[in-house]
N, C-alpha and C positions, 0 to 999 in steps of 0.2 A: 504494500500500500504506500501511497505518497501523501505526505502531510503538506497541504497548501498553506503558505503563510510564512512569516518571518521566523526563522529559528533563532533561539537565544544565542547559540554559540557562534554561528557563522553568518547569520542574516540571509541565508539562501532560501529561495522559494523552491518547493518541490524536492526537498531533501529526501533521499531514499531512507526508509525507516526499516527497523527490524521486522522480520517476518513472524516473530513469536506473538502469541495471543496478547492483544492489547486490553489488559484488565487492570482494575485498581489494585494497588499494593496495600495489603491488609496486614500491618505490622505495628508493633509498639514503636514509640519515638526513638528509643536507643538503637533498635535494630534498623530502622529507616536510616538513621544517621551513619550507622556502620556500613550499610550497603550503598548508600547514596550520599557521599560527602557534601554534595551541593544539591539538596533536594529540590530547590526551586528551579534550578537549571533542568533537572530531569522532567519537571512538569512543563516548563516553557518550551523545551525542545521536542515535546510529544513522545519522549521515551516512556513516560508513565502518564496515564490519564488522571489519576488521583491517588492520594494517600488517604487511607482510612485508619483512624485511631479509635479503636473500640473502647466504649465506656469512658470516653474522655470527660464526661460529666455524669454524675450520679443519676440514673434513671428515676429513682424515687423522688429526687429533688426536682427533676423535670415535671413529674406529675403534680407535686405540691405547688410549684411555681405557677403552673398552668391554672390550678385551682385559684390561686391568688389573682391571676389575671382576670378570671371570670368574676370573682368577688368584687374586684375594683372596677368592673365593667370596661376593662380594656379590650376584652373580646366578647362576642355574643354567641349564645347557644342557638343554632338554627332551628332547633326543635321548640324553642320558646319565643321566637321573634317572628312577627308577621312577614311574609315574603317581601312586601313592599318596603320594609325597613332593613332588609339584608343587603349588604354591599358586595358579598362574594369574596372579598379580601380585606384583611385588616393588618395594618402595620403598627407595631409598637416601636416607634423610632422615627427618624427623619431621613427619608431617601434623598440621596444626592441628586436625583432627577429634578428636585426643586430648586437647584442652585441658579436657575434662570431668573429667579426673583431673590436676590441676595438678602435683602432686608428681612423678608419673611422667612427665608430658609434658615438664617442664623438665629432668628428668634425661636424657631422650632427646635434647632439643635440645642440651644440653651435649655429649653424645657426638657428635652430628652436627657441631657446630662443631669439635671436636677432630679428627674424621675428615677434614673438609674442609681442615684446616690442611696436610695432607700428601698428600691423595688426588690432587692435580693436579701434584705435584712433577715438574718437567721439561717441563711443558706450560703453555700459557696457562690461566688460571683462568676457566672458563666462567661461574661465578657472578658474577665481576667484570664480565664482558661484559654480563650481564643488567642489573646495577645501573648500569653506564655508559650502557646504552641507555635505561633508564628516565630517568636524569638528563637525557639529551639531549632526550627527548620532553616533559620537564616543566621548561623553563627557569625558573630562580629558585627551584626547590624543593630542599630538602635530603632526599636519599634515604638511608635507613638501614634496617637490619634491625629489625623490630618488637620492642618490648621493653615490659615492664611498668614501672610507676613505680619499682619496687625494683631495676630493672636486669636482671631475668631476660629472656633473649633467646629469641625464637621461632627456628625453623629458618630459615636464610638462603635456602634453595631446596631442591628435592627432585627426585631422579631417579625417574621412574616407568617401570616395565617391564611391559608388558601382553603376556601370552602368548596362545596360541590360545583363542578363545571368551571373552576378557575385553576389556572396553572400558568406556566410560561411556555410559549411556543419556542421553536428553535431560534436562538439568538446568541450573540457574543457580547462581551463587555470589554472594552479596550481603551486604555489611556492613549495608546498610539493613535488609534482612530480619532479619538476626541481631539487630540492635539493637532493632527494633520488636517482635520476638517474644521478646526476652529470652533468647536462647540463650547457651550458654557462651561462644561466640566473640563474641557481641554485648556481653557483659559484660566482655570482655577489652580489652586496649589497642587492638586492631585495630577494635573496634566503633565507634570515634569517627568513622570516615571515611564520607563520603557515597556514594562510588562505588568499586566494586572492579574491578580489572583483573587481567590475567595476562600474563606474558611467557614464552614457551616456545621452547626450542631443540630442533630435531629431531636426535637423536644417531643414530637408526637407524629407518628405515621398516620397517613390516611388509610382507609380500609383497603385491603388487598383483595382483588378478585382474580381467580385463577385464569391464567392466560392473558391477563390485561396488564398494561404498564401504567395505568392511571396513577397520578400522584407520586411517581417515583422519578429520581434524577437520572439523566443520561447525558453522556459526553461523547461527541463525535471526534474522530481523528482528523479534524480539519480546522485550520485556524483562519482568522480574519486576514484579508488582504485588501489592498486598495481597489481591487476589481469587483467587489461585491456591489450588486445593483439593488435599488429599492424594490421591496416586495419579494426578495429572494426567499425569505423565511416562510412564505405561504405554502410552498411546495417542496421545501427542503427535505423533509423526512422521506417522502416518496422517492425523490431523486437520489438521495444518499443511499437508499436501499438498492436502487437500480444500479448504482455505481459500485456496490459492494463495499461501501465505506464502513469502517469499523465504528461500532457504537457501544460504549462501555456503560454498563449498568452499575450505578452506585447503590448497593443494597445495604440499607442502614437499619439498625435497631435503635430504640430510644436511648439517648445519651451518647451515641456514636458521632464522631466528627469526621468530615472529609475536607481535604484541601486540594484545590485544582487551579489550573490556569484558565481564567475566563476568556482568554483570547480564542479558545476552542469553542466551537458551536456547542451549545448545551440546551437542554429543555427539561421541563417537568410537565408531562401531559396532564390535562385537567383532572382534578380530583373527582372520584365517584363516591357516593354514599354520604352519610351524615357526619362522619368524623373528619374534621379538618386536618390538613397537614400543617404542622407548626415547626418552624426552624428559627434558630438564631444565626444570623449571617453577618459577615463583615467582608468587605473588599479590602485589598491592600495592594499598593504599588511598590515596585522595586526596580532598581537599575543596578547593573553590575558594579559600576564605579561610584555609586552613591551609598554613603554609610548609613543613611536613614531609610526606614520603611514607614510609609504613611498608611494608616488604617482608617476606613470610613464606612458609612452605611449607604 
């Protein structure tokens, strides 16, 4: 197979890849670092689709924190709310997609930081677990919440709750794309980084139906390139299957974390059933010659 896009090491498009099965690496952090001295390089170069760290966060605490979210009305129960009041997706956090309105965006991120100061009281802080994991995977780098030069902070991470019929179609997230195309994010502090990644903790899986991929995460062995055209994601899944493109399934249990390069096309087919998919996710940007890693939501 061929991975289309800019490779981390040589910047070549169409670099010939290994013929071994392209599946997530499911190991503890110490073993990952022993086998992959530069884990982020392995992700960015398409050598590895994702690293999965099992039980990165206590599953029982996931359940207890979700109960807290419902009690504080940060989430809604679709069985108890009229359909006309259901939004299909709820974020607990501030998505960087809102940076086009900086005043409102940074007002929202300030509220999120204040909320997260107490939201996890009595439990381990799952945001810290994500930052600590990123630090372990990037030896020698300083990991911090993304901020503008004047000190305004991005969101530290974001809970995403997908209800029935909601998910993410095939897409990629790329600081390179944003910078080259001059988007709002590309002009912000996070636009300086060469490669974008994400770390995601599964807090609650959606219902699983036999033979169905609804509500599960998948990564394709193909990266963003400047040649992508608008609307490509509408038919991507079918075209990728016709081309025999490898598609890695990220199979998670509650409390598991995975880390991957978001420059790869990835998707979460729409959830089925009454149980929403709930994750805690953070993007992060890194460049080989930059001693800092910025993390944001």
